[in-house]
C-alpha positions as CSV (number, residue, x, y, z in Angstrom):
1,M,19.1,30.3,47.3
2,T,18.5,33.5,49.4
3,H,15.0,34.2,50.8
4,S,14.3,37.1,48.4
5,V,15.2,34.9,45.4
6,A,13.1,32.1,46.6
7,R,10.2,34.4,47.4
8,L,10.5,36.0,43.9
9,A,10.5,32.5,42.3
10,L,7.4,31.5,44.3
11,C,5.6,34.7,43.4
12,A,6.4,34.2,39.7
13,A,5.1,30.6,39.8
14,L,2.0,31.7,41.6
15,A,1.3,34.5,39.1
16,A,1.8,32.1,36.1
17,T,-0.6,29.6,37.6
18,L,-3.3,32.2,38.4
19,S,-3.1,33.8,34.9
20,A,-3.3,30.4,33.2
21,C,-6.5,29.4,35.0
22,G,-8.2,32.6,35.9
23,V,-9.4,35.9,34.6
24,G,-5.9,37.4,33.9
25,T,-6.2,40.9,32.5
26,L,-9.5,40.2,30.7
27,K,-12.2,42.9,31.2
28,V,-15.5,44.0,29.5
29,T,-15.1,47.2,27.7
30,N,-18.5,47.7,25.9
31,I,-21.9,46.0,25.4
32,Q,-23.5,46.4,21.9
33,T,-27.0,45.6,20.7
34,G,-28.2,45.2,17.1
35,R,-29.9,43.1,14.4
36,S,-26.8,41.6,12.8
37,L,-23.2,40.8,13.5
38,N,-19.9,41.5,11.7
39,S,-17.5,38.6,11.0
40,D,-15.7,39.3,14.3
41,N,-19.0,39.0,16.3
42,S,-19.3,42.7,17.0
43,V,-22.7,44.3,16.2
44,A,-22.9,45.6,12.6
45,T,-25.3,48.5,13.2
46,L,-26.1,49.5,16.7
47,T,-29.8,49.8,17.7
48,T,-32.1,49.4,20.6
49,T,-35.4,49.1,18.6
50,F,-36.4,45.8,17.1
51,K,-39.3,44.2,15.2
52,P,-40.7,40.8,16.2
53,S,-39.1,39.2,13.2
54,D,-35.6,40.4,14.2
55,T,-33.0,38.5,16.2
56,I,-31.7,40.6,19.1
57,Y,-27.9,40.4,19.1
58,V,-25.7,41.3,22.0
59,A,-21.9,41.6,21.6
60,V,-19.8,41.7,24.7
61,L,-16.6,43.5,23.8
62,T,-13.5,42.6,25.9
63,E,-9.8,43.5,26.1
64,G,-6.9,41.7,27.7
65,T,-5.8,38.1,28.0
66,G,-7.4,35.4,30.1
67,S,-10.3,33.0,30.6
68,A,-13.7,33.8,32.0
69,T,-17.4,33.0,31.9
70,L,-19.5,35.6,30.2
71,G,-23.3,35.5,30.4
72,A,-26.3,37.5,29.2
73,K,-29.7,37.6,31.0
74,F,-32.6,38.6,28.8
75,S,-35.7,39.7,30.8
76,H,-39.1,40.7,29.4
77,F,-41.5,42.5,31.8
78,G,-39.3,41.3,34.7
79,R,-39.4,37.6,33.7
80,V,-36.1,35.9,32.6
81,V,-36.6,34.5,29.1
82,S,-33.1,33.4,28.4
83,E,-29.8,33.2,30.3
84,P,-27.0,31.8,28.1
85,E,-23.4,31.6,29.3
86,K,-20.1,31.0,27.4
87,K,-16.7,30.1,28.7
88,V,-14.1,32.1,26.8
89,S,-10.4,32.1,26.6
90,L,-9.2,35.2,24.8
91,K,-6.1,37.1,23.9
92,G,-6.5,40.8,22.9
93,A,-9.6,42.6,21.8
94,A,-12.6,40.3,21.1
95,A,-16.4,40.2,20.8
96,T,-18.5,37.4,22.3
97,E,-22.0,37.1,20.8
98,F,-25.4,36.3,22.5
99,H,-28.8,36.5,20.9
100,L,-32.5,36.2,21.5
101,D,-35.0,35.0,18.8
102,Y,-38.2,33.1,18.7
103,A,-39.5,30.9,15.9
104,G,-42.9,32.8,15.9
105,G,-41.3,36.2,16.5
106,V,-40.0,38.0,19.5
107,P,-42.9,39.2,21.7
108,A,-43.3,43.0,21.7
109,G,-42.4,45.0,24.7
110,D,-39.4,46.2,26.7
111,Y,-36.4,43.9,27.4
112,D,-33.6,44.3,29.9
113,I,-30.3,42.6,28.9
114,E,-27.8,42.3,31.7
115,V,-24.3,41.1,30.9
116,F,-22.2,39.1,33.5
117,F,-18.5,38.6,33.8
118,E,-17.5,35.8,36.1
119,G,-21.0,35.9,37.7
120,K,-20.9,39.7,38.4
121,S,-22.9,42.3,36.6
122,A,-20.8,44.0,33.9
123,G,-23.6,46.3,32.6
124,M,-27.1,46.5,31.3
125,R,-28.8,47.5,28.1
126,K,-32.5,48.2,27.5
127,V,-34.1,47.4,24.1
128,R,-37.7,47.6,22.8
129,V,-39.5,45.3,20.4
130,E,-42.2,47.2,18.6
131,P,-45.3,45.5,17.3
């Protein structure tokens, strides 16, 4: 086997290994907020204004193929109130859902929702819960 053929085989094996256990081509393309979800986990009707009785849904839209950890950090007046994470393995366009709700109602005020892709910020949305 020549050096260039051996090098090509090694590169192909390395690429296959990395794409099987890593991010691959997966990337965040959009962040949606709303009160309800479609059957594919995307947000049914986009909104940034909520009532205390609502559930705040966040859909993280992705494209590509691969595995990654997605997260959402919900903050109210600068205090983190929820920080869920999900490990995903996706192929093609997809939506991953996160949500915030309280049994007694979501406290009124402004919320920052930061989305993370493999531990790095992928974007932020601001929403408001009106009394």
